[in-house]
N, C-alpha and C positions, 0 to 999 in steps of 0.2 A: 466629446462624441457621445451621443445618446446610445444607451445600451438597448438592444432589442428586448421588448417586453413580451413575455409569454403569458397566456391565460393560465389561471389556476388549474392544477391537475394536468398540465401538459407534460409531455415526455421529452426528455433530452437523451438522445442516443449518440454515442461517440466513444472516443478513446480517453481513458483516464491518463492525464499527464502529471498529476501531482495531488497531494493532499496535505492537510494540516490537521493536527490533533490538538484539541484543547480540553483540559479537564474541566468538569463541572461538578456541582454538588452531588449529583446522583449518578454520574457516569462520565461520558465524554461527548464532545461535539466534534464531528469530523466534517471538514470542509473539503469537498472534492472539486478538483479543477478538471473540466471536461471540454474537449474540442470535438466538433462535428466533422471537420475536414482539415487537410494539411494547410490550406490558406489561413484558417483561423489560428492554427498553431504558430505559423510564421509571423502573423500580425499580432500575436499575444492577445487575441480576442477569444477568451475561453469563458465558459459558463462556470459559475461557482454555485455549488449545491451544498448547503449545510444540513447535516443530519445529526440529531441528538440520539444517542444510544445509552440506555440504562445498562447496569452491570450484567443483567441476564442476556440482553440483546448482544452486548459486546462479546460475552463469552461464547454465545452461540455462533456469532459471525466468525470469531477467531477459530473455532473448531471447524466450521465449514471451509474457511480459507485454507486451513492446514490439510483438510481432506483433498481439496482441489490441487494443492501443491503436490501432495503424495501421488495423486492419480496421474500427474504429469511427470513424475519421477524426480521431483525437486527435493533436495535435502534441506531441511530447515535448521539443522544444527549449526551453530557457529563454528568457524575454524578454530583449532587450538591456537593459543598465543604463539608468536614467532619463536620464543625460546623453547617451548615444548616441541615444536616441529623440528628445530635444529637438533635438540637433544635426542629425539627419536631417530633422526637421520644419522647422527653420529653413532648411536648405539647399533644401528643396523650395519654400519660400515665395519665396526669393530668385531661384530659377531660373525662376520663372513669367514 
């Protein structure tokens, strides 16, 4: 099946459904998977857009994404390990 060709500089607007990160010599290469509508998603016909980010760009994007998450009330910290959660819960039961 031939993939639709877009002219250089064209814009793809849609939903991000996945990404892949690969290390490179001076940063990372992010390959984004984008669909324009639900039909494309169901048919697995998504656009792949590869973007090379150097260390400075990667750091700046990470800070901006963290700000976006905080503005939406999302917590970026990882959950404590299961054993720590169990221990905390047991201590709270004993202290009552």
